[in-house]
BAZA-255607 format. One line per 2 residues: number of its first residue (from 0); their letters; for each residue x, y, z of N, C-alpha, C. Coordinates in steps of 0.001 Angstrom, whole numbers. Last residue first. Layout:
NUM> A> X Y Z X Y Z X Y Z; ...
This chain:
105> XX> 21653 40432 113681 20578 39483 113112 19237 38917 113541; 23031 43530 113594 22072 41813 114311 21087 41571 113749
103> XX> 25875 45043 113185 24309 44760 112401 24253 43491 113313; 26876 47638 113491 26707 46394 114765 25335 45949 113616
101> XX> 27371 49655 112359 29052 49533 112082 28056 47374 112388; 25140 52056 111791 25474 49852 110936 26224 49539 110975
99> XX> 26373 54592 112900 25225 53340 113468 25045 51906 113584; 27722 55185 111106 28164 54322 112439 27591 53609 113618
97> XX> 26167 56596 108947 26824 55190 109336 27525 54600 109918; 23916 58773 109983 25754 58142 110545 25332 56847 109854
95> XX> 20766 58794 109345 21520 58678 108206 23250 58231 108336; 18917 57666 112184 19423 58526 111387 20190 58363 110432
93> XX> 16555 56036 112205 15766 57667 112595 17321 58094 112883; 16526 53615 111911 17136 54467 113099 16669 55404 113613
91> XX> 14120 52803 110138 14821 51207 111431 15312 52615 112230; 14259 54593 108564 13120 54428 109201 13243 53184 109858
89> XX> 17081 54626 107790 16692 55879 108083 15273 55569 108922; 17146 52447 106149 17909 52287 107224 16931 52827 108192
87> XX> 15190 53597 103992 14745 52228 104876 16030 52368 106522; 16418 55110 102510 15133 55079 103472 14840 54411 104475
85> XX> 18432 53923 101874 18718 55246 102659 17559 54943 103737; 17374 52475 100460 17711 51353 100742 18744 52868 102375
83> XX> 16357 53344 97744 15287 53014 98704 16201 52536 100215; 19219 54946 97467 18556 56510 98274 17058 54592 98848
81> XX> 20100 52137 96253 20678 53292 97190 19734 54237 98282; 19131 51661 93842 18727 51364 95075 19365 51934 96170
79> XX> 19037 54537 92576 17387 53875 92583 17898 52669 94435; 21619 54584 91827 20828 55467 92636 19687 55993 93454
77> XX> 21931 52634 90812 23003 51925 92199 22124 53220 92317; 20833 52872 88093 20163 51574 88856 21006 51905 89821
75> XX> 22383 55429 87152 20835 55214 87306 20284 54047 88202; 24632 53484 87144 24790 55019 87905 23512 55050 88006
73> XX> 23582 52235 84390 24575 51792 86379 24565 52839 87421; 23648 54241 83237 22615 53681 83194 23021 53082 84303
71> XX> 26365 55750 82961 25206 56074 83298 23955 55353 83671; 27102 53373 81826 28465 53390 83145 27415 54804 83759
69> XX> 26117 53454 79355 26412 51775 80640 26767 52341 81447; 27096 55397 78704 25894 55669 77880 25796 54018 78999
67> XX> 30567 54900 78436 29923 56555 79259 28488 56299 79444; 30642 53374 76664 31383 52884 77586 30604 53954 78601
65> XX> 30302 55159 74198 29889 54163 74748 29053 53600 75995; 32447 56526 74863 31055 57056 74500 30119 55745 74798
63> XX> 33919 55405 73757 34550 56174 75815 32877 55576 75369; 33968 54685 71228 33791 53220 71959 33682 54074 73781
61> XX> 33919 55952 69097 32715 56289 70155 32559 55311 71177; 36972 57970 68351 36600 56402 68735 35040 56892 69973
59> XX> 39133 59944 68248 38542 59888 67530 38010 58401 67699; 40695 60002 70395 41566 59206 69430 39753 58978 68202
57> XX> 39904 62356 71808 40804 62526 71565 41172 61488 70341; 37297 61303 73283 37343 62664 71591 38678 62529 71070
55> XX> 38102 59190 74656 37194 59409 73545 37001 60261 72202; 39070 60591 76583 39954 59796 75857 39639 59169 74521
53> XX> 36843 61977 76761 37899 63224 76920 39049 62113 76046; 34825 59847 78265 34808 60393 77207 35767 61629 76926
51> XX> 36539 58929 80734 36173 58331 78863 36003 59058 77931; 36402 60765 81912 37911 60409 81720 37520 60112 79890
49> XX> 34009 61373 82413 34655 62369 82153 35728 61976 81589; 33391 59085 83550 32955 59146 82928 33523 60327 82070
47> XX> 35167 59299 86293 35193 58180 84991 35062 58748 83806; 33702 61645 87865 35140 61479 86711 35197 60713 86164
45> XX> 31203 60132 87542 31583 61233 86876 32727 61891 86089; 31870 58773 89561 31534 58194 88260 31490 58862 87502
43> XX> 32471 59990 91963 33443 59391 91144 33085 59098 90254; 30261 60693 92504 31166 61995 91694 32365 61769 91639
41> XX> 28510 59225 92824 27723 59262 92060 29310 60098 90910; 29816 58914 95831 30618 57756 94906 30054 57881 93392
39> XX> 28997 60875 96755 30377 61462 96520 30460 59435 95311; 26298 60681 97281 26682 61516 96326 28172 61341 95985
37> XX> 26639 58669 99456 26179 58279 98295 26409 59579 96537; 27654 60013 101429 28313 58712 101023 27927 59009 99762
35> XX> 25526 61850 101879 26985 62273 101336 28134 61328 100676; 24226 59509 102717 23483 60538 101263 24249 61259 101218
33> XX> 25177 58750 104617 24520 57851 103738 24305 58911 102741; 27293 60098 107050 26013 60707 105961 25890 59706 105322
31> XX> 30242 60538 107437 29699 59529 107920 28215 59467 107236; 33343 61739 105556 32455 61585 105440 31362 60120 106390
29> XX> 35988 60526 104794 35593 61096 105570 34857 61239 106043; 35681 58547 102139 36260 57995 102874 35936 58959 104651
27> XX> 33910 60006 100239 33370 58775 101053 34067 58857 101923; 35821 62211 99939 34521 62167 100657 34045 61422 101005
25> XX> 38037 61001 98453 38221 61705 99449 36739 61853 100733; 36300 60290 96113 37358 59064 97199 37576 59826 99000
23> XX> 35680 63288 95568 34695 61852 95527 35415 61038 96663; 38242 64477 94911 37069 64645 96012 36005 63997 95767
21> XX> 39071 62308 92774 39884 61867 93989 38954 62844 94730; 37332 62638 90531 37343 61713 91072 38421 61370 92953
19> XX> 37533 65643 90590 36897 65043 90191 36618 63140 91398; 40501 65162 89721 39932 66322 90632 38572 65584 91135
17> XX> 40499 63514 87488 41346 63457 88215 40646 63590 89858; 38980 65310 85423 38384 64542 85822 38942 63627 86996
15> XX> 40829 67448 85706 39334 67687 86156 38885 66240 86444; 42946 66450 84382 42733 66463 85013 41751 66970 86436
13> XX> 41623 65410 81527 41859 64571 82722 42368 64904 84020; 41753 68150 80909 39986 67384 81034 40635 65977 81751
11> XX> 43947 68680 80140 42587 69505 80643 41292 68731 81362; 44441 66505 78136 45196 66837 79637 44570 67897 80531
9> XX> 43797 67553 75710 42862 66292 77262 43757 66088 78390; 42997 70720 76005 43907 70204 75730 43198 67831 76448
7> XX> 41367 73606 75345 41639 72698 75975 42191 71688 75289; 43789 76489 72992 42132 75290 73018 42498 73967 74369
5> XX> 44816 79326 73929 44796 77894 73442 43650 77108 73920; 43889 82485 73097 43239 81407 74015 43565 79393 73895
3> XX> 46066 84580 70851 44287 83690 71345 44860 82553 72345; 46960 87290 72457 47352 86456 71082 45950 85060 72271
1> XX> 46133 90946 71296 45830 89539 71343 46760 88045 71392; 48436 93105 70226 47074 92532 70042 47294 91242 70714
């Protein structure tokens, strides 16, 4: 008779959240394309959100879920501003390479 599959524990969710966050940090630090850097920050936000939701579910408390709603609204506002900034920067120098913007002139 087959053994039942173990249910997912808090450690599974925390490991997934940590992997998402670390992949976002590595991507942000190694990539030079502004769009990719923006997507990596979103991946870090999702790792944090998953961690908050896992702790909220583990402790049977809705506080973590409330923080995730605020985190997603902040991420949406950041996405709108970042994409507008990326479009503006692309129109100025016709490149999305972050190295092109290291020397700003006034």
